[in-house]
Biopython code that builds the backbone (N, CA, C, O; Angstrom):
import numpy as np
from Bio.PDB.StructureBuilder import StructureBuilder

atoms = [
    (1, "VAL", "N", (7.107, -14.521, 7.980)),
    (1, "VAL", "CA", (6.043, -14.723, 7.006)),
    (1, "VAL", "C", (6.605, -14.577, 5.599)),
    (1, "VAL", "O", (6.264, -15.352, 4.706)),
    (2, "LEU", "N", (7.472, -13.578, 5.402)),
    (2, "LEU", "CA", (8.075, -13.378, 4.090)),
    (2, "LEU", "C", (8.952, -14.562, 3.700)),
    (2, "LEU", "O", (8.936, -14.996, 2.548)),
    (3, "ALA", "N", (9.719, -15.086, 4.658)),
    (3, "ALA", "CA", (10.561, -16.249, 4.368)),
    (3, "ALA", "C", (9.713, -17.450, 3.979)),
    (3, "ALA", "O", (10.093, -18.220, 3.097)),
    (4, "LEU", "N", (8.577, -17.613, 4.623)),
    (4, "LEU", "CA", (7.693, -18.723, 4.266)),
    (4, "LEU", "C", (7.138, -18.545, 2.860)),
    (4, "LEU", "O", (7.041, -19.505, 2.095)),
    (5, "GLY", "N", (6.773, -17.306, 2.525)),
    (5, "GLY", "CA", (6.229, -17.042, 1.204)),
    (5, "GLY", "C", (7.252, -17.185, 0.093)),
    (5, "GLY", "O", (6.914, -17.587, -1.020)),
    (6, "LEU", "N", (8.502, -16.859, 0.392)),
    (6, "LEU", "CA", (9.560, -16.968, -0.617)),
    (6, "LEU", "C", (10.259, -18.316, -0.608)),
    (6, "LEU", "O", (11.085, -18.597, -1.476)),
    (7, "GLY", "N", (9.934, -19.144, 0.359)),
    (7, "GLY", "CA", (10.518, -20.468, 0.421)),
    (7, "GLY", "C", (11.895, -20.507, 1.054)),
    (7, "GLY", "O", (12.606, -21.504, 0.922)),
    (8, "GLY", "N", (12.282, -19.449, 1.734)),
    (8, "GLY", "CA", (13.592, -19.416, 2.376)),
    (8, "GLY", "C", (13.571, -20.149, 3.703)),
    (8, "GLY", "O", (12.512, -20.336, 4.301)),
    (9, "PRO", "N", (14.742, -20.563, 4.161)),
    (9, "PRO", "CA", (14.808, -21.259, 5.451)),
    (9, "PRO", "C", (14.640, -20.273, 6.609)),
    (9, "PRO", "O", (15.054, -19.117, 6.523)),
    (10, "LEU", "N", (14.037, -20.742, 7.670)),
    (10, "LEU", "CA", (13.910, -19.935, 8.877)),
    (10, "LEU", "C", (15.138, -20.173, 9.738)),
    (10, "LEU", "O", (15.446, -21.311, 10.092)),
    (11, "VAL", "N", (15.839, -19.097, 10.073)),
    (11, "VAL", "CA", (17.079, -19.212, 10.837)),
    (11, "VAL", "C", (16.974, -18.307, 12.051)),
    (11, "VAL", "O", (16.649, -17.126, 11.932)),
    (12, "MET", "N", (17.249, -18.865, 13.212)),
    (12, "MET", "CA", (17.264, -18.065, 14.437)),
    (12, "MET", "C", (18.560, -17.256, 14.466)),
    (12, "MET", "O", (19.640, -17.828, 14.320)),
    (13, "PRO", "N", (18.475, -15.938, 14.650)),
    (13, "PRO", "CA", (19.701, -15.126, 14.701)),
    (13, "PRO", "C", (20.574, -15.536, 15.881)),
    (13, "PRO", "O", (20.072, -15.938, 16.931)),
    (14, "ASP", "N", (21.887, -15.428, 15.693)),
    (14, "ASP", "CA", (22.794, -15.742, 16.790)),
    (14, "ASP", "C", (22.808, -14.583, 17.792)),
    (14, "ASP", "O", (22.156, -13.561, 17.577)),
    (15, "GLY", "N", (23.552, -14.749, 18.878)),
    (15, "GLY", "CA", (23.567, -13.747, 19.945)),
    (15, "GLY", "C", (24.024, -12.383, 19.489)),
    (15, "GLY", "O", (23.423, -11.377, 19.867)),
    (16, "ARG", "N", (25.082, -12.318, 18.678)),
    (16, "ARG", "CA", (25.595, -11.030, 18.193)),
    (16, "ARG", "C", (24.550, -10.312, 17.343)),
    (16, "ARG", "O", (24.350, -9.105, 17.482)),
    (17, "THR", "N", (23.891, -11.053, 16.471)),
    (17, "THR", "CA", (22.874, -10.452, 15.610)),
    (17, "THR", "C", (21.701, -9.944, 16.434)),
    (17, "THR", "O", (21.157, -8.878, 16.145)),
    (18, "LEU", "N", (21.306, -10.692, 17.454)),
    (18, "LEU", "CA", (20.220, -10.230, 18.318)),
    (18, "LEU", "C", (20.598, -8.938, 19.048)),
    (18, "LEU", "O", (19.764, -8.045, 19.206)),
    (19, "ILE", "N", (21.845, -8.841, 19.488)),
    (19, "ILE", "CA", (22.307, -7.615, 20.147)),
    (19, "ILE", "C", (22.310, -6.455, 19.157)),
    (19, "ILE", "O", (21.891, -5.350, 19.502)),
    (20, "GLU", "N", (22.777, -6.691, 17.933)),
    (20, "GLU", "CA", (22.774, -5.647, 16.915)),
    (20, "GLU", "C", (21.350, -5.190, 16.602)),
    (20, "GLU", "O", (21.095, -3.994, 16.458)),
    (21, "LEU", "N", (20.440, -6.128, 16.498)),
    (21, "LEU", "CA", (19.040, -5.782, 16.248)),
    (21, "LEU", "C", (18.456, -4.988, 17.411)),
    (21, "LEU", "O", (17.699, -4.042, 17.193)),
    (22, "ALA", "N", (18.795, -5.358, 18.637)),
    (22, "ALA", "CA", (18.295, -4.636, 19.808)),
    (22, "ALA", "C", (18.826, -3.200, 19.830)),
    (22, "ALA", "O", (18.078, -2.261, 20.103)),
    (23, "PHE", "N", (20.125, -3.036, 19.541)),
    (23, "PHE", "CA", (20.683, -1.686, 19.485)),
    (23, "PHE", "C", (20.042, -0.870, 18.362)),
    (23, "PHE", "O", (19.722, 0.305, 18.544)),
    (24, "GLY", "N", (19.859, -1.497, 17.209)),
    (24, "GLY", "CA", (19.210, -0.805, 16.095)),
    (24, "GLY", "C", (17.802, -0.371, 16.447)),
    (24, "GLY", "O", (17.389, 0.745, 16.132)),
    (25, "LEU", "N", (17.070, -1.251, 17.100)),
    (25, "LEU", "CA", (15.709, -0.923, 17.529)),
    (25, "LEU", "C", (15.725, 0.208, 18.550)),
    (25, "LEU", "O", (14.932, 1.144, 18.455)),
    (26, "GLY", "N", (16.621, 0.124, 19.521)),
    (26, "GLY", "CA", (16.701, 1.164, 20.549)),
    (26, "GLY", "C", (17.050, 2.524, 19.974)),
    (26, "GLY", "O", (16.383, 3.516, 20.270)),
    (27, "PHE", "N", (18.103, 2.579, 19.145)),
    (27, "PHE", "CA", (18.487, 3.848, 18.541)),
    (27, "PHE", "C", (17.392, 4.374, 17.620)),
    (27, "PHE", "O", (17.138, 5.578, 17.571)),
    (28, "GLY", "N", (16.749, 3.472, 16.895)),
    (28, "GLY", "CA", (15.666, 3.887, 16.008)),
    (28, "GLY", "C", (14.503, 4.497, 16.773)),
    (28, "GLY", "O", (13.953, 5.521, 16.367)),
    (29, "LEU", "N", (14.131, 3.867, 17.878)),
    (29, "LEU", "CA", (13.026, 4.394, 18.686)),
    (29, "LEU", "C", (13.361, 5.760, 19.289)),
    (29, "LEU", "O", (12.537, 6.674, 19.271)),
    (30, "VAL", "N", (14.573, 5.888, 19.822)),
    (30, "VAL", "CA", (14.984, 7.170, 20.410)),
    (30, "VAL", "C", (15.049, 8.249, 19.336)),
    (30, "VAL", "O", (14.578, 9.367, 19.549)),
    (31, "GLY", "N", (15.623, 7.925, 18.193)),
    (31, "GLY", "CA", (15.717, 8.894, 17.103)),
    (31, "GLY", "C", (14.356, 9.317, 16.592)),
    (31, "GLY", "O", (14.118, 10.501, 16.355)),
    (32, "TYR", "N", (13.463, 8.359, 16.422)),
    (32, "TYR", "CA", (12.125, 8.693, 15.928)),
    (32, "TYR", "C", (11.364, 9.538, 16.944)),
    (32, "TYR", "O", (10.667, 10.481, 16.571)),
    (33, "ALA", "N", (11.496, 9.202, 18.226)),
    (33, "ALA", "CA", (10.839, 10.011, 19.262)),
    (33, "ALA", "C", (11.389, 11.435, 19.256)),
    (33, "ALA", "O", (10.630, 12.389, 19.428)),
    (34, "ALA", "N", (12.703, 11.590, 19.058)),
    (34, "ALA", "CA", (13.292, 12.930, 19.001)),
    (34, "ALA", "C", (12.760, 13.714, 17.809)),
    (34, "ALA", "O", (12.490, 14.909, 17.923)),
    (35, "ILE", "N", (12.608, 13.050, 16.669)),
    (35, "ILE", "CA", (12.075, 13.733, 15.490)),
    (35, "ILE", "C", (10.627, 14.153, 15.717)),
    (35, "ILE", "O", (10.239, 15.260, 15.343)),
    (36, "VAL", "N", (9.833, 13.289, 16.321)),
    (36, "VAL", "CA", (8.425, 13.626, 16.590)),
    (36, "VAL", "C", (8.348, 14.821, 17.538)),
    (36, "VAL", "O", (7.538, 15.724, 17.326)),
    (37, "MET", "N", (9.184, 14.837, 18.584)),
    (37, "MET", "CA", (9.166, 15.973, 19.515)),
    (37, "MET", "C", (9.623, 17.256, 18.823)),
    (37, "MET", "O", (9.087, 18.330, 19.096)),
    (38, "ALA", "N", (10.601, 17.154, 17.935)),
    (38, "ALA", "CA", (11.073, 18.342, 17.218)),
    (38, "ALA", "C", (9.996, 18.888, 16.295)),
    (38, "ALA", "O", (9.822, 20.103, 16.196)),
    (39, "VAL", "N", (9.270, 18.003, 15.620)),
    (39, "VAL", "CA", (8.205, 18.446, 14.718)),
    (39, "VAL", "C", (7.081, 19.098, 15.513)),
    (39, "VAL", "O", (6.508, 20.097, 15.077)),
    (40, "ARG", "N", (6.768, 18.545, 16.661)),
    (40, "ARG", "CA", (5.701, 19.123, 17.487)),
    (40, "ARG", "C", (6.084, 20.483, 18.040)),
    (40, "ARG", "O", (5.234, 21.365, 18.159)),
    (41, "GLY", "N", (7.365, 20.665, 18.382)),
    (41, "GLY", "CA", (7.771, 21.897, 19.038)),
    (41, "GLY", "C", (8.393, 22.930, 18.125)),
    (41, "GLY", "O", (8.561, 24.079, 18.534)),
    (42, "GLY", "N", (8.741, 22.562, 16.900)),
    (42, "GLY", "CA", (9.444, 23.495, 16.032)),
    (42, "GLY", "C", (8.700, 23.740, 14.735)),
    (42, "GLY", "O", (7.662, 23.138, 14.459)),
    (43, "ASP", "N", (9.259, 24.636, 13.956)),
    (43, "ASP", "CA", (8.706, 24.943, 12.645)),
    (43, "ASP", "C", (9.070, 23.807, 11.690)),
    (43, "ASP", "O", (10.240, 23.440, 11.580)),
    (44, "LEU", "N", (8.099, 23.267, 11.020)),
    (44, "LEU", "CA", (8.320, 22.107, 10.164)),
    (44, "LEU", "C", (9.321, 22.406, 9.053)),
    (44, "LEU", "O", (10.075, 21.520, 8.653)),
    (45, "SER", "N", (9.342, 23.630, 8.553)),
    (45, "SER", "CA", (10.275, 23.957, 7.476)),
    (45, "SER", "C", (11.724, 23.885, 7.956)),
    (45, "SER", "O", (12.632, 23.689, 7.148)),
    (46, "VAL", "N", (11.949, 24.040, 9.257)),
    (46, "VAL", "CA", (13.303, 23.927, 9.809)),
    (46, "VAL", "C", (13.624, 22.473, 10.128)),
    (46, "VAL", "O", (14.752, 22.025, 9.922)),
    (47, "VAL", "N", (12.642, 21.740, 10.625)),
    (47, "VAL", "CA", (12.862, 20.372, 11.083)),
    (47, "VAL", "C", (12.873, 19.365, 9.929)),
    (47, "VAL", "O", (13.591, 18.367, 9.993)),
    (48, "ALA", "N", (12.099, 19.609, 8.891)),
    (48, "ALA", "CA", (11.926, 18.628, 7.815)),
    (48, "ALA", "C", (13.234, 18.163, 7.175)),
    (48, "ALA", "O", (13.377, 16.964, 6.937)),
    (49, "PRO", "N", (14.188, 19.037, 6.885)),
    (49, "PRO", "CA", (15.424, 18.525, 6.270)),
    (49, "PRO", "C", (16.152, 17.500, 7.138)),
    (49, "PRO", "O", (16.818, 16.610, 6.609)),
    (50, "PHE", "N", (16.039, 17.610, 8.438)),
    (50, "PHE", "CA", (16.705, 16.658, 9.320)),
    (50, "PHE", "C", (16.033, 15.293, 9.282)),
    (50, "PHE", "O", (16.661, 14.285, 9.606)),
    (51, "ARG", "N", (14.769, 15.251, 8.890)),
    (51, "ARG", "CA", (14.085, 13.968, 8.786)),
    (51, "ARG", "C", (14.691, 13.113, 7.695)),
    (51, "ARG", "O", (14.681, 11.885, 7.779)),
    (52, "TYR", "N", (15.221, 13.764, 6.666)),
    (52, "TYR", "CA", (15.796, 13.019, 5.552)),
    (52, "TYR", "C", (17.182, 12.483, 5.869)),
    (52, "TYR", "O", (17.688, 11.620, 5.150)),
    (53, "THR", "N", (17.795, 12.971, 6.916)),
    (53, "THR", "CA", (19.099, 12.428, 7.297)),
    (53, "THR", "C", (18.970, 10.991, 7.775)),
    (53, "THR", "O", (19.960, 10.262, 7.823)),
    (54, "ARG", "N", (17.760, 10.579, 8.129)),
    (54, "ARG", "CA", (17.554, 9.175, 8.518)),
    (54, "ARG", "C", (17.988, 8.229, 7.410)),
    (54, "ARG", "O", (18.550, 7.167, 7.679)),
    (55, "LEU", "N", (17.728, 8.613, 6.167)),
    (55, "LEU", "CA", (18.128, 7.759, 5.050)),
    (55, "LEU", "C", (19.640, 7.582, 5.010)),
    (55, "LEU", "O", (20.138, 6.476, 4.800)),
    (56, "VAL", "N", (20.360, 8.667, 5.211)),
    (56, "VAL", "CA", (21.816, 8.608, 5.172)),
    (56, "VAL", "C", (22.338, 7.720, 6.299)),
    (56, "VAL", "O", (23.166, 6.837, 6.072)),
    (57, "PHE", "N", (21.845, 7.961, 7.518)),
    (57, "PHE", "CA", (22.301, 7.164, 8.645)),
    (57, "PHE", "C", (21.888, 5.699, 8.508)),
    (57, "PHE", "O", (22.643, 4.809, 8.899)),
    (58, "ALA", "N", (20.726, 5.443, 7.969)),
    (58, "ALA", "CA", (20.295, 4.061, 7.760)),
    (58, "ALA", "C", (21.209, 3.360, 6.761)),
    (58, "ALA", "O", (21.548, 2.191, 6.947)),
    (59, "MET", "N", (21.608, 4.058, 5.709)),
    (59, "MET", "CA", (22.518, 3.454, 4.741)),
    (59, "MET", "C", (23.890, 3.187, 5.368)),
    (59, "MET", "O", (24.496, 2.144, 5.121)),
    (60, "ILE", "N", (24.372, 4.123, 6.170)),
    (60, "ILE", "CA", (25.674, 3.950, 6.823)),
    (60, "ILE", "C", (25.627, 2.776, 7.800)),
    (60, "ILE", "O", (26.503, 1.912, 7.784)),
    (61, "LEU", "N", (24.609, 2.752, 8.644)),
    (61, "LEU", "CA", (24.490, 1.659, 9.607)),
    (61, "LEU", "C", (24.306, 0.311, 8.912)),
    (61, "LEU", "O", (24.875, -0.694, 9.339)),
    (62, "GLY", "N", (23.519, 0.291, 7.848)),
    (62, "GLY", "CA", (23.340, -0.948, 7.102)),
    (62, "GLY", "C", (24.646, -1.455, 6.519)),
    (62, "GLY", "O", (24.914, -2.657, 6.517)),
    (63, "ALA", "N", (25.459, -0.525, 6.024)),
    (63, "ALA", "CA", (26.750, -0.925, 5.449)),
    (63, "ALA", "C", (27.718, -1.383, 6.528)),
    (63, "ALA", "O", (28.422, -2.376, 6.344)),
    (64, "VAL", "N", (27.762, -0.673, 7.653)),
    (64, "VAL", "CA", (28.732, -0.990, 8.700)),
    (64, "VAL", "C", (28.328, -2.236, 9.479)),
    (64, "VAL", "O", (29.148, -3.131, 9.685)),
    (65, "LEU", "N", (27.083, -2.302, 9.911)),
    (65, "LEU", "CA", (26.661, -3.399, 10.783)),
    (65, "LEU", "C", (26.243, -4.661, 10.035)),
    (65, "LEU", "O", (26.469, -5.773, 10.513)),
    (66, "PHE", "N", (25.637, -4.490, 8.871)),
    (66, "PHE", "CA", (25.071, -5.656, 8.186)),
    (66, "PHE", "C", (25.710, -5.929, 6.827)),
    (66, "PHE", "O", (25.252, -6.804, 6.093)),
    (67, "ALA", "N", (26.760, -5.190, 6.489)),
    (67, "ALA", "CA", (27.471, -5.358, 5.218)),
    (67, "ALA", "C", (26.534, -5.237, 4.018)),
    (67, "ALA", "O", (26.722, -5.922, 3.012)),
    (68, "GLU", "N", (25.529, -4.371, 4.119)),
    (68, "GLU", "CA", (24.608, -4.136, 3.014)),
    (68, "GLU", "C", (25.202, -3.100, 2.074)),
    (68, "GLU", "O", (25.916, -2.196, 2.507)),
    (69, "ARG", "N", (24.911, -3.231, 0.815)),
    (69, "ARG", "CA", (25.346, -2.262, -0.177)),
    (69, "ARG", "C", (24.104, -1.761, -0.914)),
    (69, "ARG", "O", (23.298, -2.557, -1.394)),
    (70, "PRO", "N", (23.956, -0.439, -1.000)),
    (70, "PRO", "CA", (22.772, 0.091, -1.698)),
    (70, "PRO", "C", (22.802, -0.271, -3.174)),
    (70, "PRO", "O", (23.840, -0.177, -3.828)),
    (71, "ASP", "N", (21.650, -0.687, -3.690)),
    (71, "ASP", "CA", (21.556, -0.980, -5.112)),
    (71, "ASP", "C", (20.822, 0.171, -5.807)),
    (71, "ASP", "O", (20.413, 1.135, -5.159)),
    (72, "ALA", "N", (20.663, 0.064, -7.090)),
    (72, "ALA", "CA", (20.063, 1.146, -7.874)),
    (72, "ALA", "C", (18.623, 1.419, -7.452)),
    (72, "ALA", "O", (18.203, 2.575, -7.394)),
    (73, "THR", "N", (17.871, 0.375, -7.160)),
    (73, "THR", "CA", (16.474, 0.552, -6.765)),
    (73, "THR", "C", (16.369, 1.310, -5.447)),
    (73, "THR", "O", (15.523, 2.192, -5.306)),
    (74, "MET", "N", (17.221, 0.974, -4.482)),
    (74, "MET", "CA", (17.191, 1.654, -3.195)),
    (74, "MET", "C", (17.591, 3.118, -3.359)),
    (74, "MET", "O", (16.965, 4.004, -2.776)),
    (75, "LEU", "N", (18.625, 3.371, -4.146)),
    (75, "LEU", "CA", (19.049, 4.757, -4.364)),
    (75, "LEU", "C", (17.980, 5.555, -5.103)),
    (75, "LEU", "O", (17.773, 6.732, -4.811)),
    (76, "LEU", "N", (17.310, 4.927, -6.047)),
    (76, "LEU", "CA", (16.223, 5.604, -6.757)),
    (76, "LEU", "C", (15.080, 5.946, -5.797)),
    (76, "LEU", "O", (14.549, 7.055, -5.836)),
    (77, "GLY", "N", (14.705, 4.999, -4.942)),
    (77, "GLY", "CA", (13.640, 5.253, -3.963)),
    (77, "GLY", "C", (14.024, 6.341, -2.974)),
    (77, "GLY", "O", (13.209, 7.210, -2.663)),
    (78, "ALA", "N", (15.255, 6.305, -2.477)),
    (78, "ALA", "CA", (15.716, 7.335, -1.550)),
    (78, "ALA", "C", (15.740, 8.694, -2.238)),
    (78, "ALA", "O", (15.349, 9.700, -1.646)),
    (79, "GLY", "N", (16.196, 8.724, -3.480)),
    (79, "GLY", "CA", (16.203, 9.983, -4.227)),
    (79, "GLY", "C", (14.802, 10.526, -4.445)),
    (79, "GLY", "O", (14.586, 11.737, -4.398)),
    (80, "LEU", "N", (13.846, 9.627, -4.684)),
    (80, "LEU", "CA", (12.456, 10.043, -4.871)),
    (80, "LEU", "C", (11.890, 10.648, -3.587)),
    (80, "LEU", "O", (11.210, 11.673, -3.629)),
    (81, "VAL", "N", (12.168, 10.020, -2.457)),
    (81, "VAL", "CA", (11.682, 10.529, -1.171)),
    (81, "VAL", "C", (12.298, 11.894, -0.870)),
    (81, "VAL", "O", (11.587, 12.834, -0.512)),
    (82, "VAL", "N", (13.615, 12.001, -1.016)),
    (82, "VAL", "CA", (14.296, 13.265, -0.732)),
    (82, "VAL", "C", (13.869, 14.335, -1.732)),
    (82, "VAL", "O", (13.631, 15.480, -1.349)),
    (83, "GLY", "N", (13.771, 13.975, -2.995)),
    (83, "GLY", "CA", (13.355, 14.939, -4.018)),
    (83, "GLY", "C", (11.957, 15.474, -3.783)),
    (83, "GLY", "O", (11.716, 16.670, -3.948)),
    (84, "SER", "N", (11.033, 14.605, -3.398)),
    (84, "SER", "CA", (9.664, 15.078, -3.139)),
    (84, "SER", "C", (9.626, 15.992, -1.918)),
    (84, "SER", "O", (8.870, 16.963, -1.888)),
    (85, "GLY", "N", (10.439, 15.680, -0.915)),
    (85, "GLY", "CA", (10.495, 16.556, 0.252)),
    (85, "GLY", "C", (11.087, 17.913, -0.077)),
    (85, "GLY", "O", (10.591, 18.941, 0.384)),
    (86, "LEU", "N", (12.151, 17.921, -0.879)),
    (86, "LEU", "CA", (12.750, 19.192, -1.285)),
    (86, "LEU", "C", (11.802, 19.999, -2.152)),
    (86, "LEU", "O", (11.719, 21.219, -2.011)),
    (87, "TYR", "N", (11.087, 19.332, -3.048)),
    (87, "TYR", "CA", (10.093, 20.024, -3.874)),
    (87, "TYR", "C", (9.025, 20.677, -2.998)),
    (87, "TYR", "O", (8.638, 21.822, -3.231)),
    (88, "THR", "N", (8.556, 19.950, -1.999)),
    (88, "THR", "CA", (7.538, 20.492, -1.102)),
    (88, "THR", "C", (8.061, 21.705, -0.348)),
    (88, "THR", "O", (7.349, 22.699, -0.208)),
    (89, "LEU", "N", (9.298, 21.637, 0.142)),
    (89, "LEU", "CA", (9.872, 22.774, 0.863)),
    (89, "LEU", "C", (9.995, 23.995, -0.040)),
    (89, "LEU", "O", (9.661, 25.105, 0.376)),
    (90, "VAL", "N", (10.467, 23.807, -1.266)),
    (90, "VAL", "CA", (10.612, 24.925, -2.194)),
    (90, "VAL", "C", (9.254, 25.504, -2.549)),
    (90, "VAL", "O", (9.093, 26.723, -2.585)),
    (91, "ARG", "N", (8.283, 24.654, -2.809)),
    (91, "ARG", "CA", (6.940, 25.125, -3.161)),
    (91, "ARG", "C", (6.319, 25.915, -2.016)),
    (91, "ARG", "O", (5.720, 26.966, -2.242)),
    (92, "GLU", "N", (6.457, 25.421, -0.798)),
    (92, "GLU", "CA", (5.892, 26.130, 0.349)),
    (92, "GLU", "C", (6.584, 27.475, 0.564)),
    (92, "GLU", "O", (5.929, 28.450, 0.932)),
    (93, "ALA", "N", (7.877, 27.540, 0.345)),
    (93, "ALA", "CA", (8.592, 28.814, 0.479)),
    (93, "ALA", "C", (8.095, 29.817, -0.552)),
    (93, "ALA", "O", (7.927, 30.997, -0.243)),
    (94, "ARG", "N", (7.861, 29.355, -1.771)),
    (94, "ARG", "CA", (7.318, 30.255, -2.813)),
    (94, "ARG", "C", (5.928, 30.743, -2.439)),
    (94, "ARG", "O", (5.620, 31.924, -2.601)),
    (95, "LEU", "N", (5.094, 29.855, -1.944)),
    (95, "LEU", "CA", (3.731, 30.255, -1.559)),
    (95, "LEU", "C", (3.759, 31.264, -0.415)),
    (95, "LEU", "O", (2.961, 32.201, -0.392)),
    (96, "ARG", "N", (4.689, 31.071, 0.546)),
    (96, "ARG", "CA", (4.800, 32.036, 1.649)),
    (96, "ARG", "C", (5.237, 33.394, 1.150)),
    (96, "ARG", "O", (4.710, 34.419, 1.584)),
    (97, "ARG", "N", (6.220, 33.412, 0.222)),
    (97, "ARG", "CA", (6.663, 34.692, -0.332)),
    (97, "ARG", "C", (5.541, 35.375, -1.080)),
    (97, "ARG", "O", (5.369, 36.589, -0.971)),
    (98, "LYS", "N", (4.770, 34.604, -1.846)),
    (98, "LYS", "CA", (3.658, 35.176, -2.599)),
    (98, "LYS", "C", (2.605, 35.727, -1.645)),
    (98, "LYS", "O", (2.051, 36.799, -1.888)),
    (99, "ALA", "N", (2.325, 35.005, -0.563)),
    (99, "ALA", "CA", (1.326, 35.459, 0.410)),
    (99, "ALA", "C", (1.780, 36.742, 1.097)),
    (99, "ALA", "O", (0.945, 37.592, 1.408)),
    (100, "ARG", "N", (3.075, 36.905, 1.341)),
    (100, "ARG", "CA", (3.585, 38.124, 1.961)),
    (100, "ARG", "C", (3.522, 39.317, 1.024)),
    (100, "ARG", "O", (3.394, 40.456, 1.474)),
    (101, "SER", "N", (3.612, 39.067, -0.268)),
    (101, "SER", "CA", (3.631, 40.181, -1.232)),
    (101, "SER", "C", (2.246, 40.779, -1.417)),
    (101, "SER", "O", (2.132, 41.935, -1.826)),
    (102, "PHE", "N", (1.183, 40.021, -1.125)),
    (102, "PHE", "CA", (-0.169, 40.549, -1.216)),
    (102, "PHE", "C", (-0.652, 40.905, 0.185)),
    (102, "PHE", "O", (-0.611, 40.062, 1.081)),
    (103, "PRO", "N", (-1.113, 42.151, 0.390)),
    (103, "PRO", "CA", (-1.621, 42.503, 1.718)),
    (103, "PRO", "C", (-2.891, 41.741, 2.030)),
    (103, "PRO", "O", (-3.692, 41.441, 1.145)),
    (104, "ALA", "N", (-3.054, 41.443, 3.278)),
    (104, "ALA", "CA", (-4.249, 40.713, 3.707)),
    (104, "ALA", "C", (-5.465, 41.614, 3.580)),
    (104, "ALA", "O", (-5.401, 42.818, 3.826)),
    (105, "ALA", "N", (-6.570, 41.000, 3.190)),
    (105, "ALA", "CA", (-7.820, 41.761, 3.068)),
    (105, "ALA", "C", (-8.314, 42.145, 4.449)),
    (105, "ALA", "O", (-8.208, 41.353, 5.385)),
    (106, "PRO", "N", (-8.854, 43.352, 4.591)),
    (106, "PRO", "CA", (-9.361, 43.748, 5.906)),
    (106, "PRO", "C", (-10.560, 42.875, 6.308)),
    (106, "PRO", "O", (-11.398, 42.521, 5.479)),
    (107, "THR", "N", (-10.611, 42.552, 7.562)),
    (107, "THR", "CA", (-11.723, 41.745, 8.068)),
    (107, "THR", "C", (-12.855, 42.667, 8.507)),
    (107, "THR", "O", (-12.610, 43.669, 9.179)),
    (108, "PRO", "N", (-14.083, 42.344, 8.138)),
    (108, "PRO", "CA", (-15.227, 43.176, 8.552)),
    (108, "PRO", "C", (-15.480, 43.044, 10.044)),
    (108, "PRO", "O", (-15.282, 41.978, 10.627)),
    (109, "LEU", "N", (-15.906, 44.106, 10.640)),
    (109, "LEU", "CA", (-16.202, 44.098, 12.070)),
    (109, "LEU", "C", (-17.565, 43.627, 12.346)),
    (109, "LEU", "O", (-17.972, 43.561, 13.506)),
]
sb = StructureBuilder()
sb.init_structure("model")
sb.init_model(0)
sb.init_chain("A")
sb.init_seg("    ")
for serial, (resi, resn, name, xyz) in enumerate(atoms, 1):
    if name == "N":
        sb.init_residue(resn, " ", resi, " ")
    sb.init_atom(name, np.array(xyz, "f"), 0.0, 1.0, " ", f" {name:<3s}", serial, name[0])
structure = sb.get_structure()
């Protein structure tokens, strides 16, 4: 649909490209399922940093398999995603420390 909208030619991928796409899809599905299971079973503050490693591996695989090179826009977007995640982790850690420093109010019986 995007190729039609941009006026590009429609090209059927060759056999090697189809195999690469299938492997990429398979590894992506397995990796995403592993991340979902880790988030469900573990503490999010421990698991969350590993979610951002997807960006690194995606850039490596893109460079190795598809000869892609990250441009400034992609690096800016990746930095924004990672930065917002790190900000959230730091903020939540501060809130937890603050909550621990104040004793909990007694609950009425």
